[in-house]
Rosetta silent file (secondary structure, phi, psi, omega in degrees, C-alpha in Angstrom):
SEQUENCE: LLDDKDEEVNFSWVLDETDSEYTCQIGFRAKVDTVGYSVYTLKLSDKKPDAHHNVVTNNGKVIGNVAGEALLVDKGQVVWSRRGQRINDFLSFFDGGDAGDTYNYRKPQPDVVVRAGMTDMVSIESTATYERLIFRMRMRIAPDLKEDASRARGLSLLDITTTATFYDNIPGIYFRTTFTNKAKDHRLRAHFRTNLKADNILTDAVFGLTKRKIVKDGAQVATHPQINVFPMQTLTAIEGEKETFMLMSRGLTEIEPVMDKEEVTLALTLLRAVGWLKRGDDGIPAKGAQYERDIVV
SCORE:     score description
SCORE:     0.000 S_00000001
   1 L     0.000  123.782 -173.629   22.575   21.944    2.594 S_00000001
   2 E  -121.633  146.283  179.637   25.953   20.249    3.047 S_00000001
   3 L   -93.153 -169.938 -174.177   27.053   16.739    3.946 S_00000001
   4 L   -71.912   -9.521  173.431   29.991   15.720    6.092 S_00000001
   5 L  -102.346   14.035 -179.548   32.377   16.313    3.151 S_00000001
   6 L    60.952   27.391  175.881   31.089   19.799    2.602 S_00000001
   7 L  -102.434  146.800 -176.754   29.455   18.816   -0.684 S_00000001
   8 E   -67.646  146.703 -179.097   26.052   20.202   -1.549 S_00000001
   9 L  -116.966  131.749  177.089   23.047   17.944   -1.130 S_00000001
  10 L   -67.839  145.142  179.737   19.975   18.325   -3.334 S_00000001
  11 L  -153.947  162.596  171.347   16.778   19.125   -1.410 S_00000001
  12 E  -117.065  151.219 -179.506   13.246   20.291   -1.805 S_00000001
  13 E  -143.488  152.501  179.569   11.519   22.885    0.323 S_00000001
  14 E  -149.506  143.479  177.917    7.999   24.194    0.927 S_00000001
  15 E   -71.677  137.175  176.919    6.510   26.774    3.225 S_00000001
  16 L   -84.839   98.195 -178.858    4.649   25.300    6.264 S_00000001
  17 L   -73.236   -9.382  176.846    1.340   27.110    5.982 S_00000001
  18 L   -82.757   -9.776 -177.665    0.185   25.662    9.282 S_00000001
  19 L  -113.213  -94.063 -176.507    2.703   27.734   11.225 S_00000001
  20 L  -150.723  170.590 -179.768    3.903   31.034    9.793 S_00000001
  21 L   -64.151  -11.184 -179.193    5.459   32.610    6.790 S_00000001
  22 L  -100.242    3.275 -176.736    8.882   32.101    8.295 S_00000001
  23 L  -112.017  136.936  175.970    8.600   28.325    8.673 S_00000001
  24 E  -139.182  166.361  177.527    9.315   25.748    5.936 S_00000001
  25 E  -114.465  129.802  178.700    9.895   22.063    5.533 S_00000001
  26 E  -111.852  147.176  175.707   12.893   20.629    3.720 S_00000001
  27 E  -131.751  139.274  177.377   13.255   17.091    2.291 S_00000001
  28 L  -159.125  164.102  177.036   16.356   15.277    1.108 S_00000001
  29 L   -85.946  118.304  174.294   17.892   11.795    0.863 S_00000001
  30 L   -92.411  124.699  179.026   20.008   11.064    3.918 S_00000001
  31 L   -96.002  113.335 -176.451   22.779    8.590    3.435 S_00000001
  32 L  -132.311  130.785  177.833   23.514    6.792    6.689 S_00000001
  33 L   -64.382  164.380 -179.999   25.637    3.669    7.282 S_00000001
  34 L   -57.284  -41.871  179.303   24.067    0.580    8.911 S_00000001
  35 L  -116.675  127.505  178.409   26.028    1.433   12.075 S_00000001
  36 L   112.994 -152.512 -174.940   26.725    5.007   13.190 S_00000001
  37 L  -154.129  162.636  176.262   25.358    8.360   12.085 S_00000001
  38 L  -121.914  146.702  178.225   25.835   11.105    9.395 S_00000001
  39 L  -114.467  134.207  174.478   26.069   14.815    9.950 S_00000001
  40 L  -124.741  144.005 -175.654   24.492   17.472    7.666 S_00000001
  41 E  -116.790  130.001  178.609   24.859   21.217    7.954 S_00000001
  42 L  -107.373  112.723 -179.202   22.057   23.593    6.953 S_00000001
  43 L   -97.677  128.837  179.450   23.158   27.092    6.115 S_00000001
  44 L   -90.394  151.145 -177.644   20.530   29.770    6.450 S_00000001
  45 L  -143.610  159.785  172.292   20.099   32.777    4.226 S_00000001
  46 L   -81.692   -0.323  177.121   17.813   35.791    3.809 S_00000001
  47 L  -112.870  145.788  177.889   17.057   34.672    0.245 S_00000001
  48 L   -68.460  149.517  178.263   14.763   31.957   -0.945 S_00000001
  49 L   -62.772  163.298  179.016   16.209   28.807   -2.478 S_00000001
  50 L   -61.740  156.427 -171.961   16.418   28.557   -6.283 S_00000001
  51 H   -57.572  -31.862 -175.052   13.209   27.645   -8.059 S_00000001
  52 H   -68.757   -7.905  173.524   14.246   24.075   -8.879 S_00000001
  53 H   -85.339  -11.609 -176.590   13.993   23.329   -5.085 S_00000001
  54 E   -71.837  160.288  172.059   10.260   24.087   -5.020 S_00000001
  55 L   -95.467  116.709 -175.778    7.511   21.533   -4.775 S_00000001
  56 E  -107.665  130.487 -178.984    5.500   21.766   -7.933 S_00000001
  57 E  -118.543  132.877  175.619    1.922   20.252   -8.153 S_00000001
  58 E  -144.932 -176.868 -174.751    0.069   19.906  -11.456 S_00000001
  59 L   -95.726   19.216  175.354   -2.759   17.749  -12.990 S_00000001
  60 L   -57.900  169.520  178.364   -0.493   15.270  -14.758 S_00000001
  61 L  -134.681   15.236 -175.034   -1.001   11.500  -14.641 S_00000001
  62 E  -135.980  134.033  174.492    2.529   10.170  -15.409 S_00000001
  63 E  -134.766  158.115 -176.057    5.684   10.019  -13.331 S_00000001
  64 E  -147.975  176.003  177.159    9.024    8.349  -14.159 S_00000001
  65 L  -138.935  179.269 -174.837   12.525    7.794  -12.815 S_00000001
  66 L   -73.107  -11.473  179.067   16.050    7.588  -14.135 S_00000001
  67 L   -85.009    0.921 -178.284   15.788    3.787  -14.525 S_00000001
  68 L    88.959    7.857  179.130   13.231    4.188  -17.254 S_00000001
  69 L   -82.708  152.548  175.310   10.221    3.171  -15.151 S_00000001
  70 E  -141.542  142.961  176.134    6.868    4.950  -15.442 S_00000001
  71 E  -126.082  128.529 -176.874    3.794    4.896  -13.324 S_00000001
  72 E  -148.203  166.189  171.310    0.503    6.422  -14.692 S_00000001
  73 E  -108.024  122.209 -175.011   -3.193    6.481  -14.501 S_00000001
  74 E  -138.951  117.730  179.648   -4.711    5.406  -17.752 S_00000001
  75 L    56.088   40.604  174.434   -8.488    4.722  -18.322 S_00000001
  76 L    82.885    7.234 -175.691   -9.189    4.472  -14.614 S_00000001
  77 E  -123.360  149.699  172.459   -6.366    2.017  -14.001 S_00000001
  78 E   -89.935  131.250 -176.040   -2.871    2.331  -12.392 S_00000001
  79 E  -124.863  134.578  178.589   -0.231    1.165  -14.922 S_00000001
  80 E  -117.630  121.095  175.507    3.438    0.314  -14.277 S_00000001
  81 E  -116.595  137.952  177.865    5.858    0.140  -17.303 S_00000001
  82 E  -163.580  136.904  172.938    9.470   -0.948  -17.208 S_00000001
  83 L    50.389   43.924  177.462   12.023   -2.445  -19.565 S_00000001
  84 L    80.111   -4.207  179.791    9.488   -2.862  -22.343 S_00000001
  85 E   -95.381  155.066  177.586    6.919   -4.476  -19.986 S_00000001
  86 E  -139.067  118.474  177.503    3.557   -2.968  -19.196 S_00000001
  87 E  -105.848   99.979  177.824    1.485   -4.109  -16.191 S_00000001
  88 L   -78.908  150.896 -174.933   -2.048   -2.851  -16.555 S_00000001
  89 L    52.714   44.159 -176.624   -4.225   -2.587  -13.464 S_00000001
  90 L   -60.265  -39.370 -179.976   -1.100   -2.837  -11.394 S_00000001
  91 E  -128.906  128.942  174.445   -2.681   -1.594   -8.174 S_00000001
  92 E  -145.761  168.166 -173.074   -6.331   -1.956   -7.143 S_00000001
  93 E  -127.360  134.726  177.121   -8.348   -2.037   -3.900 S_00000001
  94 E  -126.963  143.082  177.574  -11.019   -4.597   -2.898 S_00000001
  95 E  -129.193  132.538 -179.275  -13.266   -4.788    0.140 S_00000001
  96 E  -140.028  160.814  179.448  -15.193   -7.707    1.438 S_00000001
  97 E   -65.357  147.864  176.725  -17.131   -8.658    4.717 S_00000001
  98 L  -133.504  110.576 -178.785  -15.284  -10.285    7.523 S_00000001
  99 L  -104.179   18.780  176.085  -17.233  -12.327    9.954 S_00000001
 100 L   -83.527 -161.295  176.286  -14.173  -13.770   11.641 S_00000001
 101 L  -138.948 -169.235 -178.439  -12.303  -13.030   14.781 S_00000001
 102 L   -71.580  -14.879 -179.566   -8.631  -12.459   15.645 S_00000001
 103 L  -103.101  -30.309 -173.915   -7.978  -16.198   15.479 S_00000001
 104 L  -132.331  156.781  176.496  -10.024  -17.351   12.546 S_00000001
 105 L  -126.402  124.870 -179.306  -11.253  -16.002    9.216 S_00000001
 106 L  -133.376  123.928 -177.355  -14.615  -17.026    7.923 S_00000001
 107 L   -68.985  142.964  168.869  -16.291  -15.406    4.894 S_00000001
 108 L   -70.487  155.575 -178.102  -19.845  -14.256    5.512 S_00000001
 109 L  -120.437  119.482   -7.969  -22.640  -15.905    3.685 S_00000001
 110 L   -83.653  159.832  177.327  -23.458  -14.399    1.324 S_00000001
 111 L  -110.692  153.963  179.098  -20.476  -12.048    0.772 S_00000001
 112 L  -130.225  118.974 -179.653  -20.164   -9.148   -1.631 S_00000001
 113 L   -98.021  125.123 -176.146  -16.674   -8.037   -2.699 S_00000001
 114 E  -109.652  136.162  173.707  -16.565   -4.397   -3.830 S_00000001
 115 E  -104.012  141.797  176.468  -13.812   -2.842   -6.018 S_00000001
 116 L   -74.549  144.933  175.562  -12.829    0.716   -5.642 S_00000001
 117 E  -106.295  144.008 -177.682  -13.174    3.067   -8.671 S_00000001
 118 E   -74.283  145.568 -179.682  -10.814    5.702   -9.740 S_00000001
 119 E  -102.669  174.585  177.462  -11.929    9.346   -9.346 S_00000001
 120 E   -81.543    1.758 -176.753  -10.921   12.388  -11.417 S_00000001
 121 E   -86.786   81.131  178.994   -8.692   13.596   -8.493 S_00000001
 122 E  -129.925  132.153 -176.842   -5.285   12.684   -9.924 S_00000001
 123 E  -145.484  168.117  175.205   -2.236   14.956   -9.604 S_00000001
 124 E  -126.324  144.467  176.480    1.544   14.930   -9.619 S_00000001
 125 E  -121.413  115.333 -174.509    3.994   16.382   -7.146 S_00000001
 126 E  -113.369  134.399  175.694    7.487   17.098   -8.517 S_00000001
 127 L  -139.110 -174.614  178.514   10.522   18.161   -6.551 S_00000001
 128 L   -75.045  -10.567 -174.020   14.382   18.029   -6.954 S_00000001
 129 L  -121.644  -10.541 -178.656   14.503   14.664   -5.125 S_00000001
 130 E  -164.885  163.069  173.763   11.334   12.792   -6.178 S_00000001
 131 E  -127.334  134.545 -170.004    8.260   12.523   -8.333 S_00000001
 132 E  -129.785  127.810 -179.934    4.940   11.540   -6.758 S_00000001
 133 E  -102.435  128.637 -176.828    1.653   10.433   -8.347 S_00000001
 134 E  -118.374  126.259 -176.961   -1.381   11.174   -6.117 S_00000001
 135 E  -147.627  155.352 -178.174   -4.759    9.630   -6.824 S_00000001
 136 E  -123.006  133.485  174.237   -8.040    8.942   -5.100 S_00000001
 137 E  -114.685  157.253 -175.294  -10.260    5.861   -5.319 S_00000001
 138 E  -141.787  139.989  176.116  -13.730    5.460   -4.009 S_00000001
 139 E  -146.357  157.581  173.292  -16.092    2.614   -3.041 S_00000001
 140 E  -111.740  121.545 -173.172  -19.385    2.125   -1.237 S_00000001
 141 E  -123.104  165.224  177.042  -19.455   -0.712    1.221 S_00000001
 142 L   -74.070  140.289 -172.227  -22.013   -2.091    3.740 S_00000001
 143 L   -65.931  -24.883  176.275  -21.792   -0.380    7.159 S_00000001
 144 L  -172.416 -171.402  175.920  -21.598   -3.748    9.010 S_00000001
 145 E  -111.642  150.311  177.191  -22.749   -7.291    9.175 S_00000001
 146 L   -81.543 -178.707 -177.210  -25.938   -8.705   10.678 S_00000001
 147 L   -66.214  -30.067  178.548  -26.028  -11.453   13.241 S_00000001
 148 L   -88.778   18.428  175.874  -26.275  -14.162   10.529 S_00000001
 149 L    67.199   17.877  175.541  -23.058  -12.723    8.960 S_00000001
 150 L  -100.175  168.487 -169.446  -24.827  -11.346    5.920 S_00000001
 151 E   -73.263  136.644  177.700  -24.592   -7.843    4.734 S_00000001
 152 L   -80.106  152.338  177.690  -26.580   -5.080    6.500 S_00000001
 153 L   -69.608  156.572 -179.195  -28.582   -2.654    4.370 S_00000001
 154 L   101.248  168.427 -177.325  -27.213    0.837    3.658 S_00000001
 155 L  -135.918  147.809  177.191  -23.901    1.999    2.291 S_00000001
 156 E  -126.579  128.259 -176.643  -20.853    3.634    3.814 S_00000001
 157 E   -79.202  133.108  178.009  -18.532    5.732    1.605 S_00000001
 158 E  -120.927  109.860 -178.722  -14.849    4.798    1.682 S_00000001
 159 E  -100.994  128.805 -176.968  -12.508    7.405    0.031 S_00000001
 160 E  -120.174  115.399  176.599   -8.900    5.998   -0.412 S_00000001
 161 E  -102.927  126.399  179.125   -6.041    8.447   -1.189 S_00000001
 162 E  -126.115  136.703  174.133   -2.762    6.936   -2.367 S_00000001
 163 E  -112.702  136.859  176.137    0.583    8.417   -3.165 S_00000001
 164 E  -121.132  124.686 -170.490    3.175    6.507   -5.302 S_00000001
 165 E  -124.682  133.501  164.793    6.668    7.900   -5.276 S_00000001
 166 E   -95.449  110.864  175.196    9.828    7.538   -7.283 S_00000001
 167 E   -91.621  140.319  174.223   12.882    8.753   -5.324 S_00000001
 168 L   -47.874  123.292  167.073   16.048    9.798   -7.192 S_00000001
 169 L    63.475   18.289  171.423   18.588    6.895   -7.326 S_00000001
 170 L  -116.803  116.117 -178.630   16.494    4.728   -4.975 S_00000001
 171 L   -68.169  155.029  174.614   14.988    1.625   -6.581 S_00000001
 172 L   103.268  166.603  175.142   11.315    0.688   -6.080 S_00000001
 173 L  -114.268  133.010 -176.166    8.036    2.429   -5.814 S_00000001
 174 E  -107.663  118.655 -175.779    6.926    3.766   -2.402 S_00000001
 175 E  -111.116  145.540 -179.160    3.266    3.788   -1.652 S_00000001
 176 E  -139.239  122.458 -175.655    1.339    5.525    1.144 S_00000001
 177 E  -122.681  134.714  177.531   -2.448    5.034    1.508 S_00000001
 178 E  -129.561  146.575  176.994   -4.761    6.995    3.823 S_00000001
 179 E  -163.801  164.310  175.750   -8.521    6.626    4.453 S_00000001
 180 E  -115.025  116.783 -175.188  -11.074    7.112    7.186 S_00000001
 181 L   -87.308  124.433  177.702  -12.795    3.932    8.255 S_00000001
 182 L  -118.654   -3.793 -173.015  -16.458    4.230    9.234 S_00000001
 183 L  -103.318  161.920  175.672  -17.640    0.675    8.582 S_00000001
 184 L  -117.212  158.802  170.076  -17.500   -2.452   10.684 S_00000001
 185 L    55.050   58.244  175.977  -16.747   -6.170   10.051 S_00000001
 186 E  -149.863  163.785  176.782  -14.826   -5.832    6.747 S_00000001
 187 E  -130.823  123.812 -179.850  -11.463   -6.352    5.196 S_00000001
 188 E  -103.100  132.802 -174.938   -9.789   -3.925    2.828 S_00000001
 189 E  -131.835  144.554  176.079   -7.032   -5.277    0.602 S_00000001
 190 E  -106.498  128.022 -178.727   -4.632   -3.759   -1.925 S_00000001
 191 E  -104.340  122.019  179.960   -4.012   -6.018   -4.934 S_00000001
 192 E  -110.938  115.576 -178.512   -0.636   -5.841   -6.765 S_00000001
 193 E   -84.270  133.743 -174.030   -0.497   -7.600  -10.085 S_00000001
 194 L  -104.439  -23.126 -173.456    2.870   -9.163  -10.835 S_00000001
 195 L    59.894   22.847 -179.007    2.451  -10.723  -14.308 S_00000001
 196 L  -112.902  138.622  174.517    4.570  -13.601  -12.979 S_00000001
 197 L   -97.195  134.490 -179.816    3.804  -17.290  -13.025 S_00000001
 198 L  -155.984  156.312  174.719    4.782  -19.250   -9.856 S_00000001
 199 L  -103.739   -9.800 -176.710    3.865  -22.202   -7.731 S_00000001
 200 E  -142.804  155.402  169.707    5.301  -20.745   -4.499 S_00000001
 201 E  -121.743  160.620  174.682    5.877  -17.429   -2.715 S_00000001
 202 E  -114.307  129.121  174.956    8.469  -16.519   -0.179 S_00000001
 203 E  -124.398  152.975 -175.087    7.496  -14.724    3.010 S_00000001
 204 E   -87.683  138.650  170.410    9.737  -13.685    5.905 S_00000001
 205 E  -119.509 -172.088 -172.970    9.477  -15.346    9.308 S_00000001
 206 L   -56.799  -38.568 -170.215   11.440  -14.879   12.527 S_00000001
 207 L  -114.315   14.536 -176.943   14.529  -16.772   11.374 S_00000001
 208 E   145.568 -170.646 -178.343   14.357  -16.300    7.620 S_00000001
 209 E   -85.370  137.373 -179.901   12.389  -16.708    4.438 S_00000001
 210 E  -116.142  129.896  173.108    9.653  -19.450    4.293 S_00000001
 211 E   -83.163  131.112 -174.664    8.519  -21.022    1.032 S_00000001
 212 E  -128.550  128.613 -178.036    4.747  -21.245    0.874 S_00000001
 213 E   -78.839  137.039 -177.739    2.887  -23.275   -1.758 S_00000001
 214 L   -84.614  126.818  175.345    0.157  -21.546   -3.695 S_00000001
 215 L   -95.397  111.250 -167.433   -3.143  -23.398   -3.743 S_00000001
 216 L   -89.081  -20.123  179.386   -4.360  -22.688   -7.191 S_00000001
 217 L  -107.415    4.063  175.383   -7.768  -24.442   -7.278 S_00000001
 218 L    67.528   14.281  178.515   -8.859  -23.335   -3.748 S_00000001
 219 L   -62.091  139.423  177.221   -9.580  -26.891   -2.791 S_00000001
 220 L  -107.270  124.098  178.382  -10.307  -27.574    0.867 S_00000001
 221 L  -103.074  127.429 -174.131   -9.121  -30.871    2.428 S_00000001
 222 L   -58.729  -40.597 -177.843  -11.078  -31.783    5.463 S_00000001
 223 L   -81.323  -32.694 -177.777   -8.136  -33.187    7.497 S_00000001
 224 L  -134.640   86.816  178.302   -5.562  -30.620    6.357 S_00000001
 225 L   -62.351  140.463 -179.226   -7.257  -27.402    5.126 S_00000001
 226 L  -113.258  125.468  178.747   -5.282  -25.541    2.521 S_00000001
 227 L  -135.034  160.400  179.776   -5.501  -21.811    2.366 S_00000001
 228 L  -102.647    6.414 -175.628   -3.544  -19.126    0.627 S_00000001
 229 L   -89.650  118.655 -177.807   -3.606  -16.458    3.438 S_00000001
 230 E  -126.470  153.928  173.552   -0.203  -16.215    5.129 S_00000001
 231 E   -71.865  146.877  179.743    1.402  -13.996    7.764 S_00000001
 232 E  -139.704  118.410 -177.616    3.886  -11.456    6.460 S_00000001
 233 L   -87.038  -42.409 -178.810    6.301   -9.607    8.770 S_00000001
 234 L  -135.305  -45.582 -173.312    8.246   -7.501    6.249 S_00000001
 235 E  -147.111  156.911  170.888    8.263   -8.851    2.719 S_00000001
 236 E  -132.064  138.494 -174.924    6.842  -11.327    0.187 S_00000001
 237 E  -128.301  144.817  173.078    8.758  -12.322   -2.926 S_00000001
 238 E  -123.122  123.390  178.742    7.784  -14.141   -6.107 S_00000001
 239 E   -92.756  111.284  177.393   10.493  -15.706   -8.246 S_00000001
 240 L   -92.982 -170.662 -178.285    9.825  -15.715  -11.970 S_00000001
 241 L   -67.843  -36.954 -176.088   12.004  -17.276  -14.734 S_00000001
 242 L  -123.820  -17.164 -173.315   14.066  -14.097  -15.146 S_00000001
 243 L  -133.546  159.353  171.731   12.809  -11.582  -12.535 S_00000001
 244 E  -119.034  133.915  171.782   11.812  -11.382   -8.834 S_00000001
 245 E  -100.564  127.701  175.328    8.876   -9.341   -7.607 S_00000001
 246 E  -128.181  134.386 -179.969    9.149   -8.185   -3.995 S_00000001
 247 E  -118.130  127.114  179.612    6.529   -6.433   -1.895 S_00000001
 248 E  -119.448  139.839 -175.886    7.613   -4.856    1.386 S_00000001
 249 L  -144.349  150.389  175.941    5.273   -3.530    4.150 S_00000001
 250 L   -84.795  149.035  174.819    5.673   -2.270    7.722 S_00000001
 251 L    81.052  167.036  178.338    4.058   -4.177   10.571 S_00000001
 252 L   -91.378  117.280 -175.640    2.770   -7.667   10.857 S_00000001
 253 E  -133.563 -166.275  179.403    0.012   -8.243    8.278 S_00000001
 254 E  -125.447  147.878 -178.909   -1.385  -10.914    6.035 S_00000001
 255 E  -132.821  143.836  175.009   -0.785  -11.651    2.345 S_00000001
 256 E  -135.591  123.926  172.369   -2.608  -13.870   -0.109 S_00000001
 257 E   -75.135  114.562 -179.633   -1.415  -14.935   -3.586 S_00000001
 258 E  -107.731  132.798 -177.218   -4.430  -14.805   -5.878 S_00000001
 259 E   -83.056  133.104  173.776   -4.254  -16.581   -9.286 S_00000001
 260 E  -141.741  101.748 -175.448   -5.430  -14.611  -12.254 S_00000001
 261 L    60.303   43.772  176.046   -4.977  -16.332  -15.640 S_00000001
 262 L    69.239    7.107  174.975   -2.200  -18.431  -14.148 S_00000001
 263 E  -113.375  154.992 -168.748   -0.355  -15.322  -12.976 S_00000001
 264 E   -90.960  125.848  167.326    0.125  -14.244   -9.426 S_00000001
 265 E  -110.816  130.975 -178.768   -1.572  -11.143   -7.882 S_00000001
 266 E   -94.475  125.057 -178.587   -0.585  -10.339   -4.305 S_00000001
 267 E  -105.636  110.607 -177.717   -3.485   -9.259   -2.071 S_00000001
 268 E  -102.560  124.700  179.421   -2.139   -7.307    0.899 S_00000001
 269 E   -73.538  126.170  172.958   -4.513   -6.675    3.855 S_00000001
 270 E   -95.045  -31.508 -176.866   -4.591   -3.014    4.804 S_00000001
 271 E  -154.153  132.084  166.985   -7.375   -3.255    7.333 S_00000001
 272 E  -121.073   97.742  179.564   -9.261   -6.058    9.186 S_00000001
 273 E   -91.252   90.442 -174.760  -12.105   -4.522   11.096 S_00000001
 274 L  -110.836  -42.056  173.152  -13.367   -7.566   13.059 S_00000001
 275 L    78.772    6.688 -175.751  -13.930   -6.269   16.576 S_00000001
 276 E  -139.297  136.277  163.446  -13.900   -9.700   18.264 S_00000001
 277 E   -72.871  -39.746  177.152  -11.417  -11.832   20.064 S_00000001
 278 E  -149.972  123.508  178.813  -13.986  -14.555   19.708 S_00000001
 279 L   -85.346  170.627  171.888  -17.370  -14.635   17.874 S_00000001
 280 L   112.797 -164.265 -176.513  -20.396  -16.697   18.669 S_00000001
 281 L   -64.641  -38.458  179.157  -22.832  -17.055   21.589 S_00000001
 282 L  -100.851   37.781 -174.924  -20.026  -16.655   24.052 S_00000001
 283 L   -63.482  150.954  177.659  -18.244  -13.990   22.027 S_00000001
 284 E  -119.445  108.431 -179.667  -15.560  -11.766   23.456 S_00000001
 285 E   -74.701  151.176  179.929  -15.530   -8.314   21.877 S_00000001
 286 L  -114.640  112.986 -177.384  -12.217   -6.537   21.419 S_00000001
 287 L   -60.521  128.953  176.910  -12.453   -2.781   22.156 S_00000001
 288 L    79.900   -7.172 -177.594  -11.361   -0.613   19.256 S_00000001
 289 L   -70.838   -4.913  173.455  -10.616   -3.495   16.927 S_00000001
 290 L   -80.069   -9.739  174.495  -13.194   -2.216   14.401 S_00000001
 291 L    49.542   50.544  177.767  -10.641    0.568   13.690 S_00000001
 292 L   -85.855   82.804 -178.085  -13.241    3.355   13.160 S_00000001
 293 L  -166.711 -177.977 -179.961  -10.683    6.086   12.734 S_00000001
 294 E   -81.127  134.106 -177.736   -8.270    7.597   10.226 S_00000001
 295 E  -114.403  134.076  174.137   -5.829    4.929    8.847 S_00000001
 296 E  -127.326  120.974  177.903   -2.382    5.531    7.339 S_00000001
 297 L  -133.398    0.000    0.000   -0.603    2.499    5.779 S_00000001
């Protein structure tokens, strides 16, 4: 694989078993300017690429990058270590009932929040261009809510498979989560622990970043309700004394800064299965809004 300067570009390759023995998939880091395009040349041969181009999968639990960062699964928790710091329980998943609609959010009474538990299905995928940690979490949640917004009896199994990837010479951790949603009226969120203390967060709006104050005591004022759930178009940032933590996501979603021992954890909504434009006696259902299908985020 050659770039526009005829210099070799590192790549990974794997046979595509869904097609035929003559079909493969290659992966590489494409460098493209903000405006314009780049040209790459793929030269074919009757010999297989060298072994270091292969995708290797094993049962390890630790990945790292050239910046000295490491991501691992330890005692059922995802751990991120960097520059002498260690963030235990860095990523976790929580699910709670959602009796709201597309305009309002109201917690059901009573509500039960369930945390996903780590399974033994942990593996590592290594290539010439990235290292990827693959793990599965599992939880059992109520299948739906009753008319009084309380939990229905019974349980629905929710399997969550997440990949976390370090790419060569690209900063950051890249997450991808997949699951099949079979339950109704619930909200699934990913919690990212930051270990930073802050009074505000920054979220992007149409014309720039907006500073939003964190309500630490959860107090509700009758005339001006104060909540911590904010819209997020692309990113949310937390400024610490020496460092800034930034979370980026595709699509318009919601984010909530949750205080844990005076430190901020970012709760990112992955799924809101509400199914209603408006709830109540004159409710207006929204077809398909319960998202009972395969989800990739």
